[in-house]
C-alpha positions in Angstrom: 58.9 -24.5 58.6 57.1 -23.9 61.9 53.5 -25.1 61.6 52.0 -21.7 62.4 54.5 -19.8 60.2 52.4 -17.3 58.1 54.8 -18.1 55.2 53.2 -21.5 55.0 50.1 -19.7 53.7 51.9 -18.0 50.8 51.6 -19.2 47.2 54.4 -21.5 45.9 56.7 -20.3 43.1 56.2 -22.0 39.8 53.5 -24.2 41.3 50.4 -22.1 42.3 48.0 -20.3 40.0 45.9 -17.6 41.7 42.5 -16.7 40.4 40.4 -13.6 41.0 37.3 -12.1 39.4 39.5 -10.1 37.0 42.3 -12.5 36.1 44.5 -15.5 36.6 48.0 -15.2 37.8 51.0 -17.5 37.6 53.5 -17.2 40.5 56.9 -16.7 39.0 59.3 -15.7 41.8 59.4 -14.2 45.2 60.7 -10.6 45.3 60.7 -10.0 49.0 59.1 -11.2 52.3 58.3 -10.0 55.7 56.8 -11.3 59.0 53.3 -11.9 57.7 53.5 -11.9 53.9 55.5 -11.7 50.7 55.7 -9.9 47.3 55.8 -12.0 44.2 56.4 -11.4 40.5 53.4 -12.9 38.7 52.3 -13.2 35.1 48.7 -12.4 34.2 47.8 -15.3 31.9 45.1 -13.4 30.0 47.7 -11.0 28.4 51.1 -12.3 29.5 51.8 -9.1 31.5 54.2 -9.3 34.4 53.0 -7.7 37.6 53.7 -7.6 41.4 51.4 -9.4 43.8 51.5 -8.5 47.5 50.2 -11.2 49.8 49.4 -11.1 53.5 48.5 -14.1 55.6 45.2 -14.2 57.4 47.1 -15.1 60.6 48.1 -11.4 61.0 45.9 -9.7 63.6 46.1 -6.2 62.1 45.6 -6.5 58.4 47.7 -3.8 56.7 47.1 -5.0 53.2 43.4 -4.5 53.4 44.0 -0.9 54.4 46.6 -0.4 51.6 44.1 -1.6 49.0 41.7 1.0 50.2 44.3 3.7 49.8 45.2 2.4 46.3 41.5 2.7 45.4 41.4 6.3 46.7 44.5 7.2 44.7 42.6 6.5 41.5 40.8 9.8 42.0 43.6 11.6 40.1 45.9 10.6 37.2 49.4 10.9 38.7 52.4 9.6 36.8 54.0 8.8 40.2 51.2 6.4 41.3 51.7 2.7 40.5 48.7 1.2 38.7 46.4 -0.8 40.9 45.3 -3.8 38.9 43.4 -6.3 41.1 42.7 -7.7 44.5 41.4 -10.9 46.0 41.8 -13.6 48.6 42.4 -17.3 49.0 40.1 -18.4 51.8 41.8 -19.3 55.0 45.3 -18.5 53.6 45.9 -15.0 52.4 44.6 -11.9 50.7 46.4 -10.2 47.9 46.7 -7.0 45.7 48.1 -6.9 42.3 50.1 -3.7 41.2 52.5 -2.6 38.6 56.1 -3.9 38.8 58.7 -1.3 39.4 62.5 -1.2 39.4 65.0 -0.5 42.2 64.2 1.9 45.0 66.1 5.1 45.6 68.0 3.9 48.6 69.5 0.9 46.7 70.3 3.0 43.7 72.2 5.5 45.8 74.1 2.7 47.6 75.2 1.3 44.2 77.2 4.5 43.5 80.9 4.4 44.6 80.5 7.5 46.6 77.1 6.4 48.1 75.4 9.6 46.9 73.6 11.0 43.8 75.1 13.7 41.7 73.6 17.2 42.2 71.6 16.9 38.9 70.2 13.5 39.8 69.4 14.6 43.3 67.5 17.6 42.0 65.5 15.5 39.5 64.7 12.9 42.2 63.6 15.6 44.6 61.3 17.1 42.1 59.6 13.8 41.3 59.4 12.6 44.9 57.9 15.8 46.0 55.4 15.7 43.1 54.3 12.2 44.2 53.9 13.4 47.8 51.9 16.4 46.6 49.6 14.2 44.5 49.0 11.9 47.5 48.0 14.9 49.6 45.7 16.1 46.8 43.9 12.7 47.2 43.6 13.5 50.9 46.2 11.1 52.3 49.3 11.5 54.5 51.8 8.8 53.7 53.5 8.8 57.1 56.4 6.5 56.1 58.4 8.8 53.7 61.9 7.5 53.1 64.1 6.7 50.1 63.3 2.9 50.1 59.6 3.8 49.5 60.3 5.4 46.2 61.3 3.4 43.1 62.0 4.0 39.5 60.2 2.4 36.6 61.5 -0.5 34.5 63.3 -0.4 31.1 60.8 -3.0 29.9 57.9 -0.7 30.5 59.6 2.3 28.9 59.6 4.4 32.1 63.0 4.0 33.8 63.2 7.7 34.6 59.8 7.9 36.4 59.8 7.7 40.2 56.9 6.0 41.9 55.7 6.3 45.5 55.2 3.0 47.3 53.9 1.3 50.4 50.8 2.8 51.8 50.1 0.6 54.9 50.6 3.6 57.3 48.6 6.1 55.2 45.9 8.1 56.9 43.1 10.0 55.2 43.1 13.5 56.6 40.7 15.5 54.3 38.2 15.0 51.6 39.5 14.8 48.0 40.4 18.3 46.6 38.1 20.4 48.8 40.7 20.9 51.6 38.2 20.1 54.4 39.9 18.6 57.4 38.5 15.2 58.5 38.4 13.5 61.9 41.4 11.2 62.2 41.1 7.8 60.7 43.0 5.0 62.4 45.3 2.6 60.5 46.1 -1.0 61.4 49.2 0.3 63.2 47.6 3.3 64.8 48.7 6.9 64.5 52.2 8.2 64.8 54.5 11.2 64.8 58.2 11.9 64.9 60.1 11.9 68.2 60.8 15.4 69.5 64.3 16.9 69.0 65.7 16.2 72.5 69.3 16.0 73.5 72.6 16.4 71.5 71.8 13.5 69.2 68.8 13.3 66.9 67.2 10.5 64.9 64.3 10.7 62.5 62.1 8.1 64.3 58.5 7.0 64.3 56.3 6.1 67.2 52.6 5.0 67.3 51.5 8.2 69.1 49.7 11.0 67.3 49.4 13.0 64.1 52.3 13.8 61.8 52.3 17.2 60.0 52.8 17.2 56.2 56.2 18.9 56.4 57.7 16.3 58.8 57.5 13.7 56.1 59.6 16.0 53.9 62.1 16.6 56.7 62.6 12.8 57.2 63.1 12.1 53.5 65.5 15.0 53.1 67.7 14.1 56.1 68.0 10.4 55.2 68.6 11.2 51.5 71.3 13.8 52.4 73.3 11.5 54.6 72.0 8.4 56.4 74.7 8.7 59.0 73.7 12.2 60.2 72.5 12.1 63.7 73.4 15.5 65.2 70.5 17.8 66.0 71.9 21.0 64.7 73.0 19.5 61.4 69.6 18.0 60.8 67.8 21.2 61.7 70.0 23.3 59.4 69.2 20.9 56.5 65.5 21.3 57.2 65.7 25.1 57.3 67.1 25.1 53.8 63.8 23.6 52.6 61.5 26.2 54.2 61.3 28.6 51.3 60.2 25.8 49.0 57.4 24.3 51.0 54.7 26.4 49.6 55.5 25.1 46.1 54.5 21.6 47.0 52.0 21.6 49.9 
């Protein structure tokens, strides 16, 4: 490994034990990794419960995980079945900070790709749409815009936990608080570690749902991006995308 590689700071599987004020965690296996951190399956030694630990190296200049922990705290304001439980947070000085959350199952993108036709049935699609929209609505009630809505950021529960048919909303590093909880009052924009962003305008014959660090994103554009990608990831023609979005207009008031 390169000497300054942030992965050098990460805990070691089956070797390290991470302690916080609330618990002690045994590192079991790595579930995924990125440029500045990784996600591990851990076991809380006090009760033997398996959980997920997200770790981020202190070498990263813009610490997304600290912001995500703040959002997870804010999500405790309401009891939503679509929010993963936020168990703990802490840091290992000079190496990484971490948050501990509930383990979930496969995300919606992977589940869809496992089907021979690369699509959900109509019944499954409707049930998934109902739950994902409910999760987005609950996040808006807490006063947050997710700003990274896409099928990989929703996952089902696990058989072991008895909730395999519940869909959870994930990954809050780009979230921005835009109003106070429940009162509907608009707030001045709060920056995130990666700034603020909006979709690229619909220009030209081809169209992609894209993200740039530019400005605010309206609530409905998150729904548009999710629907287009869930409908068909290969769609890139402007009129097809817009026609799909128009189908949703009568239903927006039900969720926002």
